N, C-alpha and C positions, 0 to 999 in steps of 0.2 A: 549506709551499707556496713555490715559487720563482717570482718574477716574471720573465716573459720579457724579456730585455734589449731596449732600444731603441738604435738606431744611426743617427746622422745622416750619417755618412760611410761609404761602402762601396766596396770595389773587388772585382773578380773574384777576385783572389788571396786576399783576406781571406774572402770568401764561401765559396770552395771549401775553404780550409784549416780554417776554424773552424765553419762552419754547414752546408754542403751535406751531406746524409745524416747529420748529427750532432745538430743541435739547432735549435729555432725561434729566429727573430729578427724584430724589427719594424724596418722601414725608415721613418724619420720624415720624410725630406726628399726623397722620390722622386716621389710622385704628388700632393703637396699642391696643385700648380698644374695638374694635368691638367684637360682640358675636362670630363670627367664630374664631377669634384669641384666645379668652379666653375659649371657650367651645368645640371646635371641636376635641374631642378625638376619638380614634379608635372605641370604643364601640358605640358612638353616630353616627359616620359616617356609621357604619354598619347598624344601625337601620334606619337612614334616607334614605340610598340607598335601603334598603329592602322595604321601602314604595313605591318606584317607580316600583317594580316588583321583582320577585324571582331571576332574574339574571341581571348582568350588562355586557355590551360589552366592552372589553378592548383590547388595542393594545398590540400585542406580536411581538417583534423585531426579524427579521431574524438573525441578528448578536448579539442579546442580549445586544445591547447598544443604537442604533440609533432608534428614534421614529419620524415618520412623516406619515400622513395618505395617504400612497401610497403603492400599492401592491408590488413594488420592495423593499420596506423597511420593511413593517409590514404586519401582518394579524390581522383581527378582530376576537376575540374569546369570546364566551359567557361563563360566569362562575357565580356561586352563589356569591352574594355580600359578604357573610361571608368569603368564600374562598379567594376572592380578597383582602379584608381588612387584612386578616391574612397573605397573601403573602407579602403585602406591609410593614406591621409593625412587621414581624417575625424577630426581630433583632438578637436574639441569634444565630440562625443557620447561618444567613448570615455573622455575625461577625466572627464566627468560620471558615467559608469558606475563608473569606478575609485574616484572620490571617495565614492560612495555604496555601495561594496563590491558593486556589481552587475556582475560580470564576465561579462555575457551578450552582449557583442559578438562577432561571428564573426571569428576570426583566419584569415588566408589567406597563402599563400606561392607566389610565382611562381619557378620554377626552370627556366630554358631549357636545352635540351640543346646549343645552340650560340648564339653571340652574334647578336642581331638586327642586320640590316644597318646601319640608321641609327645605332645605338648603337656598333656596331663601328667605324664610321668615326671616331667621337669618341675611340676608344682608340688606333687606329693612326696617330695624328698623328706625323709624322717626328721631331720633337723628343722626344716622349714615348717613342717606341720606342728611339731611340738612347740617351737618358738612362738608361733602365732596363737596357738591354743592357750599357752600359758599367760598370754596377755589379755585375752578377752573372754575365755570360756570358763564358766563355772559349772561344775558338776552338780546336778540337781540331787537333793536328798533322796535316797532310795534308788537312784538310777545306777545300774550296774554297767560299768565300762568294760568289764571283763567278759568277753563274748566268745562264742564258738567253744572250742574244746580245751581252752587253756585258762581256767578260772583263776589261777594264781599268778597270771602274767599280765602286767600292765601294758598299755598300748605302745609305750615307747619300746619295750622289749619285743613285742609282737612285730612292730614295724622294722626294727633292726634285724630281727631274725629272718624276715622275709627277703632281706638283701644280703644275707651272709654269703651267698654263693654267686653274687653278681660279679662278673668279670668285665674288664675294660676291653672294648673293641671299637675303635674309632675309624676303621677303614672306610666306612660308608657315611659317617656322620660329618656333614659339612663344617661342624665346629672344629674339626681337625685340620681344616684348610686355613692357611694363614693369610693368603691373599686371594681375592676373587674380584669379579667385576664390580662388586659393591664396596670393595675396600678391604681393610684388615679385619680379620675375625678373631675372636677369642678362642684359644685352644683349651677346651675344658677337659681336665683330667682328674678332677676331684673324685675321691673314692665313693662319694655318695651320689654321683651323677647316675640318673636312672634311664636316660633316653636310650641307652644301648643295652639295657637288660633284656634277658630272654622273656618271652611272653609268660612263661610259667612263673617267673619271679614277679612280674607285674600283677598277674592274677592273684598270687599269694599276698602281695601288698594290698590289693583292693579288698581281699577277704579278711585281712588280718585285723581290721577294726578302724580304718581310716574314716569310714562313713559315720563313726560315732560322733565326729565333729561335723555338724550339718553343712558348714561352709566349704567343706572339701569334697562334696559329692560331685562326681563327674557329670551326672545327668543334668544338674542344674547350673554348673559352672559354665560361663560363656567367654568366648574369645572375641575381641573386637580389633580389627585391623582396618585402618582407613587413612584417607588422604587429608592433608592440611586443609583447613577451612570447613570440614564437615561439621554440621550442626545437628544435634539431637534436640528438637524443640521441647519446650516446657511440658513436663509430664510427671507423674508419680508412679511408684511401684508399691505393691501390696506386701512387701517383705523387707526384712533387714537386708542391707547391701554393703558389701566391701568392694570398692573400686581400686584395683591394683594397677598403678600406672607403670608400664614396662618400658616403652619407648616413646619419646616425645612428651609434650606438655598438653594438658587440657585445662581450659578455663570453665569453671562451673558457677552458676548462680542458683542458689537454693532458697526455698521459701517454706516456712512452717505450714503444717496442715491447718493451723488456725487462720491462715490467710487464704484458704481455698475460695471463699466467697469473693475475694478481691482479685482472683486470677482467672475468672471467667472460663471455667471448664466447659467442655461440651456436655450436652444434656445426659442424664443418667441412662436414658434409653439408647444412646448412641454407642456405636462400637469404638468410639474414640473418647469415652467418658473419662479416661485417665489422662487426657491431654488438655492443654489450654488453648483457647482461641487466640491468645495474645502472641504476637511476634515481637520478642524483646529487641530485635534489631531495627524495628521501625517505630520507635517510641514517639517520634514527633507526630506521626499520624495515628498511632495506636492509642496515644494518651487521650485523645478526644473521644475515641470510640469506647474506651474502657477506663473511665475516670477513676474507678476505685483502685486501679493498679498502683497509684501513687501512695496509697495507704499500706501497701504490703511491705513488710520488712525483708530486705534482701540480705542473704549471706553469700559470701564470695570467696573463691580461692583459685589459684593457679596450681594445679597438681603437677608436681615434678616427677621425673622418672625415679622409681625406687620409693615412692610414697604410696600410702594406703589410706583411702578415705572411707570412713564409716558414714553411711546415710541411714537414718532411722526409717521405718516404714511410713509411707504416706507423705514423705517430704517431697515437695515439688523440686525438680531440678532441670536445668537447661545446660547443655554441654557443647562446647566448641573446641575442636581440635586445633591448637595453635601450630602444631607440627604434624608431619606424618606420624601416626600414633599406633601403638599396640597396647591394649589394655586387657585386663581380666576382671570379670565380675564374679564375686563369690557370694551368692545370696543364700539366705535361709529363711524358712517360714516362721510366722509368728507362733509363739506358744499360746496355749489357752489362757495363760495368765497375763499375756501382753495386752496392754490397754489399746483400744481403738479410739482415736480422737473423735469427739462428738461431732466435729465439723465434717467428718467423713461418713457419718451415719444419716445425714440429711438427704 
């Protein structure tokens, strides 16, 4: 088993030559000071989700462990956001159940299909955007980053201008509360906090050019909030992916696309063709059913809060939440010049 490397210093040249489309890597000093990492406590998440509506739709697993958006594995259940957040972070009852070997608490998983507005604002902070872009993004020759009606203005200036009139107002933001039923909260007062900005400021931000970086698009960015012990079984995605770990730890096993034939995917005509038939938690029995699994090279990591994992397209991955977790995925599509592994064309 190969441990996925961690990198504290990254440049676009290094990222593109060594990792993009080639192998996974963990960036350790990129998002550790992001607003989501430092301020997303349960009380704030509950408030932010309630801004989206009275209820959230969460996945409930048939076997109380495996989560993938498929009716054979899960069902979608609507519940009040307060109840959901309470279920995820209700540690005392769950710990008691685990200590007495009574694993009868219900596991749940929220996976949004786009980033909720309030939380998205905490991600697209100007400094955060440019810091990440400067590490992994290379402007293509001939591609014009100067958009809309300001041809002489770079994206950093556009982003900063959009927040020039933002004022602080934390009266209703739970991050201004120092003590709650969930414990102590961070009181966020940095000048670049965007959760309290007016809608006009937010719209200006969105229109100012953030979408020029494909991994910051709200429509494709996803939020994941779930209970300890949740498992996303072995599967692959057809896009580049950044997994930002915000709260808790996740353990991941990854496999190269070259090992696809050793991982026993569902047939191509199946609506689960991007998933594997192998359950990596039952290797004693699965080994005899799927003997080629032993030939597959595993890549492993435990992703810590404040770390960012890059996963190339078509890399298989299995994810286990070691704690109650909050994560963000920032995917972007393949370019026409990106290679598609031959093993995925069969």
